[in-house]
VEXZA-212402 format. One record per residue (C-alpha): residue number from 1; residue in one letter; x, y, z. Coordinates in pm, whole numbers, plus 32768, in hexadecimal, padded with zeros to 4 digits. Example, Ala and Ser with C-alpha at 12.3 -4.5 7.8 and 13.67 -1.06 7.14 Angstrom:
2
ATOM | 1 | a | 84CE | 7E3E | 830C
ATOM | 2 | s | 8557 | 7F96 | 82CA
END
This chain:
120
ATOM | 1 | m | 8000 | 8000 | 8000
ATOM | 2 | v | 809D | 8147 | 7F8E
ATOM | 3 | d | 8005 | 8299 | 7FDE
ATOM | 4 | a | 7FCD | 838D | 7EC1
ATOM | 5 | h | 80E5 | 846B | 7F44
ATOM | 6 | d | 81DC | 8348 | 7F61
ATOM | 7 | k | 8255 | 8325 | 7DFC
ATOM | 8 | a | 837B | 8290 | 7D46
ATOM | 9 | e | 841A | 83EA | 7D51
ATOM | 10 | d | 8420 | 83CF | 7ECD
ATOM | 11 | y | 84E2 | 828C | 7EAE
ATOM | 12 | e | 85D5 | 832B | 7DB8
ATOM | 13 | v | 861A | 844E | 7EA2
ATOM | 14 | l | 8654 | 835B | 7FC1
ATOM | 15 | r | 872E | 827C | 7EE9
ATOM | 16 | r | 880F | 839D | 7E82
ATOM | 17 | m | 8828 | 842A | 7FE2
ATOM | 18 | l | 8875 | 82DA | 807F
ATOM | 19 | h | 8966 | 825A | 7F77
ATOM | 20 | r | 8A99 | 8277 | 8057
ATOM | 21 | t | 8A0E | 829D | 81B4
ATOM | 22 | g | 895A | 8163 | 8228
ATOM | 23 | i | 8801 | 80FC | 8294
ATOM | 24 | a | 87AB | 805D | 83E2
ATOM | 25 | y | 869F | 7F50 | 83D4
ATOM | 26 | i | 859D | 7F0F | 84E4
ATOM | 27 | s | 854B | 7D9F | 84D2
ATOM | 28 | n | 8438 | 7D95 | 85D8
ATOM | 29 | v | 837B | 7E70 | 86CE
ATOM | 30 | a | 82A3 | 7DB2 | 87C3
ATOM | 31 | v | 81EB | 7E18 | 8901
ATOM | 32 | r | 8123 | 7D27 | 89D8
ATOM | 33 | e | 7FB1 | 7D61 | 89AC
ATOM | 34 | r | 7F74 | 7DD2 | 8B12
ATOM | 35 | f | 807D | 7EE5 | 8AEC
ATOM | 36 | r | 8009 | 7F6B | 899A
ATOM | 37 | r | 7F8C | 80D0 | 8964
ATOM | 38 | k | 8079 | 8158 | 8A6C
ATOM | 39 | g | 8181 | 81EC | 8982
ATOM | 40 | i | 8271 | 80C7 | 89A7
ATOM | 41 | a | 8287 | 807D | 8831
ATOM | 42 | k | 82CD | 81EE | 87EC
ATOM | 43 | r | 83E6 | 81E9 | 88E9
ATOM | 44 | l | 8477 | 80AA | 8853
ATOM | 45 | i | 8475 | 8149 | 86F9
ATOM | 46 | a | 8515 | 8287 | 8782
ATOM | 47 | k | 8625 | 81B5 | 8829
ATOM | 48 | a | 8667 | 80FD | 86E1
ATOM | 49 | e | 867F | 824B | 862B
ATOM | 50 | a | 8773 | 82D1 | 8731
ATOM | 51 | q | 884A | 819A | 8708
ATOM | 52 | a | 8843 | 81C2 | 858C
ATOM | 53 | r | 88B3 | 832D | 85B1
ATOM | 54 | s | 89D2 | 82C1 | 8692
ATOM | 55 | w | 8A42 | 81D6 | 857A
ATOM | 56 | g | 8A35 | 82F7 | 8481
ATOM | 57 | c | 890A | 826D | 83C0
ATOM | 58 | r | 8837 | 835D | 82F6
ATOM | 59 | a | 86F6 | 828F | 82FC
ATOM | 60 | v | 8638 | 8177 | 83A7
ATOM | 61 | a | 8571 | 8076 | 82E6
ATOM | 62 | l | 847E | 7F62 | 8340
ATOM | 63 | h | 8376 | 7E7D | 82B2
ATOM | 64 | c | 8215 | 7EA0 | 833B
ATOM | 65 | d | 8114 | 7D87 | 8327
ATOM | 66 | l | 7FF3 | 7E08 | 8254
ATOM | 67 | s | 7EFC | 7D47 | 832D
ATOM | 68 | n | 7F5D | 7E28 | 8453
ATOM | 69 | p | 7ED0 | 7F83 | 8403
ATOM | 70 | g | 7F1A | 7FF7 | 8567
ATOM | 71 | a | 808E | 7FBF | 852F
ATOM | 72 | t | 8083 | 8074 | 83DF
ATOM | 73 | k | 7FD7 | 819A | 8486
ATOM | 74 | l | 80D9 | 819D | 85A1
ATOM | 75 | y | 81FF | 81A0 | 84AE
ATOM | 76 | k | 8164 | 82B0 | 83D6
ATOM | 77 | r | 812C | 8387 | 850B
ATOM | 78 | q | 829D | 835A | 855B
ATOM | 79 | g | 82FD | 83DF | 8403
ATOM | 80 | f | 8326 | 829F | 833A
ATOM | 81 | k | 82B0 | 829B | 81D1
ATOM | 82 | c | 8241 | 8173 | 8100
ATOM | 83 | i | 833C | 8143 | 7FE9
ATOM | 84 | k | 82F7 | 807A | 7EB1
ATOM | 85 | v | 8439 | 7FBB | 7E72
ATOM | 86 | p | 8485 | 7FA1 | 7CFE
ATOM | 87 | e | 8493 | 7E49 | 7C5B
ATOM | 88 | g | 85ED | 7DB2 | 7C7B
ATOM | 89 | a | 865D | 7E97 | 7D96
ATOM | 90 | n | 8736 | 7DE9 | 7E97
ATOM | 91 | w | 8674 | 7E37 | 7FD6
ATOM | 92 | p | 864C | 7D3F | 80F4
ATOM | 93 | q | 8511 | 7C71 | 810B
ATOM | 94 | p | 8479 | 7BFF | 8255
ATOM | 95 | k | 84A1 | 7A8D | 829E
ATOM | 96 | t | 8340 | 7A18 | 82D6
ATOM | 97 | s | 8227 | 7958 | 8232
ATOM | 98 | p | 8214 | 79A4 | 80BB
ATOM | 99 | d | 80A1 | 79FC | 80D1
ATOM | 100 | v | 80DF | 7B21 | 81C3
ATOM | 101 | e | 80EA | 7C71 | 8111
ATOM | 102 | f | 81C3 | 7D90 | 8188
ATOM | 103 | s | 81F6 | 7EFA | 8132
ATOM | 104 | f | 835A | 7F7D | 8133
ATOM | 105 | m | 8375 | 80BA | 8202
ATOM | 106 | m | 8492 | 81AE | 8232
ATOM | 107 | k | 84DE | 82E8 | 82F8
ATOM | 108 | l | 85F8 | 83DF | 82C4
ATOM | 109 | l | 86A2 | 8434 | 840B
ATOM | 110 | k | 86D1 | 859B | 8472
ATOM | 111 | y | 8816 | 860D | 850B
ATOM | 112 | p | 885F | 8755 | 85BC
ATOM | 113 | a | 8936 | 8827 | 84D1
ATOM | 114 | n | 8A65 | 8822 | 85B8
ATOM | 115 | t | 8A67 | 86A8 | 85F2
ATOM | 116 | m | 8A3F | 8623 | 8492
ATOM | 117 | t | 8B4A | 8523 | 8447
ATOM | 118 | t | 8BE1 | 8510 | 82EF
ATOM | 119 | k | 8C3F | 83D0 | 8243
ATOM | 120 | g | 8D3A | 83C4 | 8130
END
């Protein structure tokens, strides 16, 4: 599922910006049912983003199960965008049942101007 504003051009911009800088990948975010809706998942995502920044990454990516609209909504609220990966692109695929459908989501990380690391 790709929103109207999430186009191939978005992917191209991300691809060019991330060419030499790295992307951190979140493989799983899980919160026990009794602890949900308390901001824990948001804090886990923020912690993962902070770790990615400390590694010098420019973006964080993940796959979101399309049968979990609550998760998609959470990630979008945290600034992730659904990205349509072009045919033949070498992006990771989640290791799960082949009948489960995922959307690939990505977020560019923001750095304060005086702490941005440069990679060469």
